[in-house]
KENU-144724 format. One record per residue: chain; x, y, z of N, C-alpha, C in turn. Coordinates in Angstrom, 2 decimals. Each point is the difference from the previous one (the first is absolute). Layout:
BEGIN
<site mol="A" n_u="X" n_v="Y" n_w="Z" ca_u="X" ca_v="Y" ca_w="Z" c_u="X" c_v="Y" c_w="Z"/>
...
// end
This chain:
BEGIN
<site mol="A" n_u="59.18" n_v="89.64" n_w="4.04" ca_u="-0.09" ca_v="-0.04" ca_w="-1.44" c_u="0.44" c_v="1.33" c_w="-0.61"/>
<site mol="A" n_u="-0.46" n_v="1.11" n_w="0.57" ca_u="0.38" ca_v="1.31" ca_w="-0.52" c_u="1.51" c_v="0.20" c_w="0.06"/>
<site mol="A" n_u="0.62" n_v="-0.52" n_w="1.06" ca_u="1.44" ca_v="0.14" ca_w="0.16" c_u="0.74" c_v="-0.74" c_w="-1.12"/>
<site mol="A" n_u="-0.47" n_v="-1.19" n_w="-0.35" ca_u="0.63" ca_v="-0.77" ca_w="-1.07" c_u="-0.16" c_v="0.69" c_w="-1.35"/>
<site mol="A" n_u="-1.18" n_v="0.55" n_w="-0.24" ca_u="-0.23" ca_v="0.72" ca_w="-1.25" c_u="0.91" c_v="1.22" c_w="-0.08"/>
<site mol="A" n_u="0.15" n_v="0.71" n_w="1.12" ca_u="0.89" ca_v="1.16" ca_w="0.04" c_u="1.44" c_v="-0.39" c_w="-0.27"/>
<site mol="A" n_u="0.44" n_v="-1.14" n_w="0.54" ca_u="1.37" ca_v="-0.46" ca_w="-0.23" c_u="0.20" c_v="-0.37" c_w="-1.47"/>
<site mol="A" n_u="-0.98" n_v="-0.63" n_w="-0.61" ca_u="0.10" ca_v="-0.33" ca_w="-1.42" c_u="0.15" c_v="1.28" c_w="-0.82"/>
<site mol="A" n_u="-0.75" n_v="1.03" n_w="0.35" ca_u="0.10" ca_v="1.28" ca_w="-0.70" c_u="1.38" c_v="0.63" c_w="0.15"/>
<site mol="A" n_u="0.57" n_v="-0.07" n_w="1.21" ca_u="1.33" ca_v="0.58" ca_w="0.22" c_u="1.07" c_v="-0.77" c_w="-0.78"/>
<site mol="A" n_u="-0.12" n_v="-1.31" n_w="-0.02" ca_u="0.96" ca_v="-0.82" ca_w="-0.77" c_u="-0.12" c_v="0.33" c_w="-1.49"/>
<site mol="A" n_u="-1.23" n_v="0.13" n_w="-0.48" ca_u="-0.20" ca_v="0.36" ca_w="-1.41" c_u="0.57" c_v="1.38" c_w="-0.31"/>
<site mol="A" n_u="-0.22" n_v="0.96" n_w="0.89" ca_u="0.54" ca_v="1.35" ca_w="-0.21" c_u="1.53" c_v="-0.02" c_w="-0.03"/>
<site mol="A" n_u="0.60" n_v="-0.83" n_w="0.86" ca_u="1.46" ca_v="-0.12" ca_w="0.00" c_u="0.49" c_v="-0.59" c_w="-1.32"/>
<site mol="A" n_u="-0.74" n_v="-0.96" n_w="-0.54" ca_u="0.35" ca_v="-0.57" ca_w="-1.30" c_u="-0.09" c_v="1.03" c_w="-1.11"/>
<site mol="A" n_u="-1.00" n_v="0.87" n_w="0.07" ca_u="-0.12" ca_v="1.08" ca_w="-0.99" c_u="1.20" c_v="0.94" c_w="0.12"/>
<site mol="A" n_u="0.38" n_v="0.37" n_w="1.22" ca_u="1.17" ca_v="0.87" ca_w="0.20" c_u="1.26" c_v="-0.65" c_w="-0.55"/>
<site mol="A" n_u="0.12" n_v="-1.30" n_w="0.18" ca_u="1.15" ca_v="-0.75" ca_w="-0.51" c_u="0.01" c_v="0.03" c_w="-1.53"/>
<site mol="A" n_u="-1.15" n_v="-0.17" n_w="-0.61" ca_u="-0.10" ca_v="0.04" ca_w="-1.47" c_u="0.33" c_v="1.40" c_w="-0.53"/>
<site mol="A" n_u="-0.46" n_v="1.03" n_w="0.70" ca_u="0.31" ca_v="1.37" ca_w="-0.40" c_u="1.51" c_v="0.24" c_w="0.04"/>
<site mol="A" n_u="0.66" n_v="-0.50" n_w="1.06" ca_u="1.45" ca_v="0.16" ca_w="0.11" c_u="0.72" c_v="-0.70" c_w="-1.15"/>
<site mol="A" n_u="-0.44" n_v="-1.20" n_w="-0.35" ca_u="0.62" ca_v="-0.75" ca_w="-1.09" c_u="-0.23" c_v="0.69" c_w="-1.34"/>
<site mol="A" n_u="-1.21" n_v="0.49" n_w="-0.20" ca_u="-0.32" ca_v="0.68" ca_w="-1.26" c_u="0.81" c_v="1.27" c_w="-0.18"/>
<site mol="A" n_u="0.41" n_v="0.62" n_w="1.09" ca_u="0.75" ca_v="1.25" ca_w="-0.08" c_u="1.49" c_v="-0.17" c_w="-0.29"/>
<site mol="A" n_u="0.48" n_v="-1.24" n_w="-0.06" ca_u="1.43" ca_v="-0.21" ca_w="-0.26" c_u="0.34" c_v="0.38" c_w="-1.44"/>
<site mol="A" n_u="1.00" n_v="0.86" n_w="-0.19" ca_u="0.45" ca_v="0.27" ca_w="-1.37" c_u="0.83" c_v="-1.18" c_w="-0.50"/>
<site mol="A" n_u="0.25" n_v="-0.04" n_w="-1.29" ca_u="0.86" ca_v="-1.05" ca_w="-0.55" c_u="0.97" c_v="0.61" c_w="-0.99"/>
<site mol="A" n_u="1.09" n_v="-0.72" n_w="-0.25" ca_u="1.00" ca_v="0.44" ca_w="-0.97" c_u="-0.67" c_v="0.19" c_w="-1.36"/>
<site mol="A" n_u="0.49" n_v="0.97" n_w="-0.78" ca_u="-0.61" ca_v="0.25" ca_w="-1.30" c_u="1.01" c_v="0.13" c_w="-1.14"/>
<site mol="A" n_u="1.28" n_v="-0.05" n_w="0.32" ca_u="1.03" ca_v="0.09" ca_w="-1.05" c_u="0.68" c_v="-1.35" c_w="-0.19"/>
<site mol="A" n_u="0.29" n_v="-0.38" n_w="-1.24" ca_u="0.71" ca_v="-1.26" ca_w="-0.26" c_u="1.32" c_v="-0.06" c_w="0.75"/>
<site mol="A" n_u="0.29" n_v="-1.17" n_w="0.57" ca_u="1.25" ca_v="-0.20" ca_w="0.70" c_u="0.03" c_v="0.54" c_w="1.42"/>
<site mol="A" n_u="-1.10" n_v="0.54" n_w="0.47" ca_u="-0.04" ca_v="0.60" ca_w="1.34" c_u="-0.84" c_v="-0.86" c_w="0.95"/>
<site mol="A" n_u="0.26" n_v="0.18" n_w="1.30" ca_u="-0.76" ca_v="-0.67" ca_w="1.06" c_u="-0.43" c_v="1.03" c_w="1.02"/>
<site mol="A" n_u="-0.99" n_v="-0.35" n_w="0.81" ca_u="-0.48" ca_v="0.92" ca_w="1.03" c_u="-0.44" c_v="-0.79" c_w="1.24"/>
<site mol="A" n_u="0.34" n_v="0.54" n_w="1.16" ca_u="-0.55" ca_v="-0.46" ca_w="1.27" c_u="-0.94" c_v="1.10" c_w="0.46"/>
<site mol="A" n_u="-1.20" n_v="-0.37" n_w="0.47" ca_u="-1.00" ca_v="1.01" ca_w="0.36" c_u="-0.68" c_v="-0.36" c_w="1.32"/>
<site mol="A" n_u="-0.50" n_v="1.01" n_w="0.69" ca_u="-0.81" ca_v="-0.20" ca_w="1.20" c_u="-1.28" c_v="0.81" c_w="-0.15"/>
<site mol="A" n_u="-1.06" n_v="-0.47" n_w="0.63" ca_u="-1.28" ca_v="0.71" ca_w="-0.07" c_u="-0.79" c_v="-0.20" c_w="1.27"/>
<site mol="A" n_u="-0.92" n_v="0.92" n_w="0.23" ca_u="-0.89" ca_v="-0.09" ca_w="1.15" c_u="-1.42" c_v="0.27" c_w="-0.41"/>
<site mol="A" n_u="-0.94" n_v="-0.51" n_w="0.77" ca_u="-1.41" ca_v="0.23" ca_w="-0.29" c_u="-0.80" c_v="0.15" c_w="1.28"/>
<site mol="A" n_u="-1.12" n_v="0.68" n_w="-0.11" ca_u="-0.89" ca_v="0.22" ca_w="1.14" c_u="-1.43" c_v="-0.13" c_w="-0.49"/>
<site mol="A" n_u="-0.84" n_v="-0.70" n_w="0.77" ca_u="-1.41" ca_v="-0.12" ca_w="-0.35" c_u="-0.82" c_v="-0.25" c_w="1.26"/>
<site mol="A" n_u="-0.91" n_v="0.90" n_w="0.29" ca_u="-0.95" ca_v="-0.12" ca_w="1.11" c_u="0.66" c_v="-0.43" c_w="1.31"/>
<site mol="A" n_u="1.09" n_v="0.69" n_w="0.35" ca_u="0.65" ca_v="-0.25" ca_w="1.28" c_u="1.03" c_v="-1.11" c_w="0.00"/>
<site mol="A" n_u="0.19" n_v="-0.68" n_w="-1.10" ca_u="0.98" ca_v="-1.08" ca_w="-0.10" c_u="1.12" c_v="0.41" c_w="-0.94"/>
<site mol="A" n_u="1.18" n_v="-0.58" n_w="0.21" ca_u="1.16" ca_v="0.35" ca_w="-0.82" c_u="0.58" c_v="-1.23" c_w="-0.69"/>
<site mol="A" n_u="0.71" n_v="0.26" n_w="-1.08" ca_u="0.69" ca_v="-1.05" ca_w="-0.73" c_u="1.34" c_v="0.52" c_w="-0.48"/>
<site mol="A" n_u="0.91" n_v="-0.91" n_w="-0.26" ca_u="1.32" ca_v="0.38" ca_w="-0.51" c_u="0.43" c_v="-1.04" c_w="-1.04"/>
<site mol="A" n_u="0.89" n_v="0.41" n_w="-0.87" ca_u="0.48" ca_v="-0.91" ca_w="-1.04" c_u="1.42" c_v="0.37" c_w="-0.41"/>
<site mol="A" n_u="0.76" n_v="-1.00" n_w="-0.39" ca_u="1.31" ca_v="0.18" ca_w="-0.61" c_u="-0.01" c_v="-0.77" c_w="-1.31"/>
<site mol="A" n_u="0.76" n_v="0.49" n_w="-0.95" ca_u="0.01" ca_v="-0.67" ca_w="-1.29" c_u="1.32" c_v="0.15" c_w="-0.72"/>
<site mol="A" n_u="0.19" n_v="-0.86" n_w="-0.98" ca_u="1.18" ca_v="0.02" ca_w="-0.86" c_u="-0.49" c_v="-0.20" c_w="-1.42"/>
<site mol="A" n_u="0.56" n_v="0.76" n_w="-0.93" ca_u="-0.32" ca_v="-0.20" ca_w="-1.41" c_u="1.25" c_v="0.20" c_w="-0.84"/>
<site mol="A" n_u="0.04" n_v="-0.68" n_w="-1.12" ca_u="1.13" ca_v="0.12" ca_w="-0.90" c_u="-0.49" c_v="-0.16" c_w="-1.44"/>
<site mol="A" n_u="0.71" n_v="0.64" n_w="-0.91" ca_u="-0.30" ca_v="-0.10" ca_w="-1.42" c_u="1.25" c_v="-0.48" c_w="-0.71"/>
<site mol="A" n_u="-0.16" n_v="-0.96" n_w="-0.90" ca_u="1.14" ca_v="-0.55" ca_w="-0.73" c_u="0.69" c_v="1.10" c_w="-0.82"/>
<site mol="A" n_u="1.25" n_v="-0.27" n_w="-0.35" ca_u="0.77" ca_v="0.98" ca_w="-0.78" c_u="-0.68" c_v="0.37" c_w="-1.31"/>
<site mol="A" n_u="-0.67" n_v="-0.95" n_w="-0.62" ca_u="-0.70" ca_v="0.26" ca_w="-1.25" c_u="-1.36" c_v="0.64" c_w="0.20"/>
<site mol="A" n_u="-0.46" n_v="0.06" n_w="1.24" ca_u="-1.28" ca_v="0.63" ca_w="0.31" c_u="-1.21" c_v="-0.87" c_w="-0.23"/>
<site mol="A" n_u="0.20" n_v="-1.27" n_w="-0.36" ca_u="-1.14" ca_v="-0.87" ca_w="-0.29" c_u="-0.59" c_v="-0.67" c_w="1.25"/>
<site mol="A" n_u="0.84" n_v="-0.37" n_w="0.93" ca_u="-0.47" ca_v="-0.71" ca_w="1.19" c_u="-0.07" c_v="0.93" c_w="1.21"/>
<site mol="A" n_u="-1.08" n_v="-0.10" n_w="0.75" ca_u="-0.17" ca_v="0.73" ca_w="1.25" c_u="-0.33" c_v="-1.02" c_w="1.08"/>
<site mol="A" n_u="0.74" n_v="0.05" n_w="1.10" ca_u="-0.22" ca_v="-0.92" ca_w="1.12" c_u="-0.23" c_v="0.85" c_w="1.24"/>
<site mol="A" n_u="-0.97" n_v="-0.42" n_w="0.81" ca_u="-0.39" ca_v="0.80" ca_w="1.17" c_u="-0.40" c_v="-0.93" c_w="1.14"/>
<site mol="A" n_u="0.37" n_v="0.37" n_w="1.22" ca_u="-0.41" ca_v="-0.74" ca_w="1.19" c_u="-0.31" c_v="0.95" c_w="1.13"/>
<site mol="A" n_u="-0.95" n_v="-0.38" n_w="0.86" ca_u="-0.37" ca_v="0.83" ca_w="1.14" c_u="-0.20" c_v="-0.85" c_w="1.24"/>
<site mol="A" n_u="0.14" n_v="0.63" n_w="1.15" ca_u="-0.38" ca_v="-0.58" ca_w="1.29" c_u="-0.75" c_v="1.10" c_w="0.75"/>
<site mol="A" n_u="-1.06" n_v="-0.37" n_w="0.70" ca_u="-0.82" ca_v="1.02" ca_w="0.66" c_u="-0.57" c_v="-0.54" c_w="1.31"/>
<site mol="A" n_u="-0.42" n_v="0.93" n_w="0.84" ca_u="-0.60" ca_v="-0.35" ca_w="1.28" c_u="-0.97" c_v="1.08" c_w="0.42"/>
<site mol="A" n_u="-0.73" n_v="-0.27" n_w="1.10" ca_u="-0.97" ca_v="0.99" ca_w="0.46" c_u="-0.06" c_v="0.05" c_w="1.52"/>
<site mol="A" n_u="-0.78" n_v="0.94" n_w="0.49" ca_u="-0.11" ca_v="0.27" ca_w="1.43" c_u="-0.68" c_v="-1.12" c_w="0.78"/>
<site mol="A" n_u="-0.57" n_v="-0.98" n_w="-0.66" ca_u="-0.61" ca_v="-1.16" ca_w="0.66" c_u="0.92" c_v="-1.21" c_w="0.02"/>
<site mol="A" n_u="1.25" n_v="0.20" n_w="-0.45" ca_u="0.98" ca_v="-1.07" ca_w="0.06" c_u="-0.06" c_v="-1.01" c_w="-1.13"/>
<site mol="A" n_u="-0.68" n_v="0.33" n_w="-1.08" ca_u="-0.06" ca_v="-0.90" ca_w="-1.14" c_u="1.00" c_v="0.43" c_w="-1.06"/>
<site mol="A" n_u="0.52" n_v="-0.98" n_w="-0.73" ca_u="1.04" ca_v="0.25" ca_w="-0.99" c_u="-0.39" c_v="-0.59" c_w="-1.35"/>
<site mol="A" n_u="0.60" n_v="0.54" n_w="-1.05" ca_u="-0.24" ca_v="-0.52" ca_w="-1.34" c_u="1.22" c_v="0.24" c_w="-0.87"/>
<site mol="A" n_u="0.01" n_v="-0.64" n_w="-1.15" ca_u="1.11" ca_v="0.16" ca_w="-0.94" c_u="-0.53" c_v="-0.20" c_w="-1.41"/>
<site mol="A" n_u="0.72" n_v="0.56" n_w="-0.96" ca_u="-0.34" ca_v="-0.21" ca_w="-1.40" c_u="1.26" c_v="-0.03" c_w="-0.84"/>
<site mol="A" n_u="-0.09" n_v="-0.65" n_w="-1.13" ca_u="1.10" ca_v="-0.03" ca_w="-0.96" c_u="-0.63" c_v="-0.04" c_w="-1.39"/>
<site mol="A" n_u="0.64" n_v="0.68" n_w="-0.92" ca_u="-0.53" ca_v="0.01" ca_w="-1.36" c_u="1.10" c_v="0.26" c_w="-1.01"/>
<site mol="A" n_u="-0.27" n_v="-0.41" n_w="-1.22" ca_u="0.93" ca_v="0.23" ca_w="-1.10" c_u="-0.83" c_v="0.30" c_w="-1.24"/>
<site mol="A" n_u="0.53" n_v="0.87" n_w="-0.85" ca_u="-0.69" ca_v="0.32" ca_w="-1.23" c_u="0.97" c_v="0.20" c_w="-1.14"/>
<site mol="A" n_u="-0.48" n_v="-0.24" n_w="-1.19" ca_u="0.79" ca_v="0.20" ca_w="-1.21" c_u="-0.73" c_v="1.00" c_w="-0.88"/>
<site mol="A" n_u="0.71" n_v="1.04" n_w="-0.41" ca_u="-0.62" ca_v="1.01" ca_w="-0.87" c_u="0.71" c_v="0.07" c_w="-1.34"/>
<site mol="A" n_u="-0.76" n_v="0.28" n_w="-1.02" ca_u="0.56" ca_v="0.15" ca_w="-1.35" c_u="-0.66" c_v="1.13" c_w="-0.72"/>
// end
């Protein structure tokens, strides 16, 4: 039982490292520009990594962003988002 609890903790820590890596990705900030980014994270002995892409419309109103990430426990995730600013 203790071994299973320990494994759950390690998987959770790897997920935190993955989230830290994703949160650290910069994004494009000028109208008409795009950015590809990479990030890494570490938490309680576990690691995470992320890659992302972001772009801003020429008028600066639309922002689109996507990420893919993974961690030292072999789990993967992805996100996509879009926003409109005025």
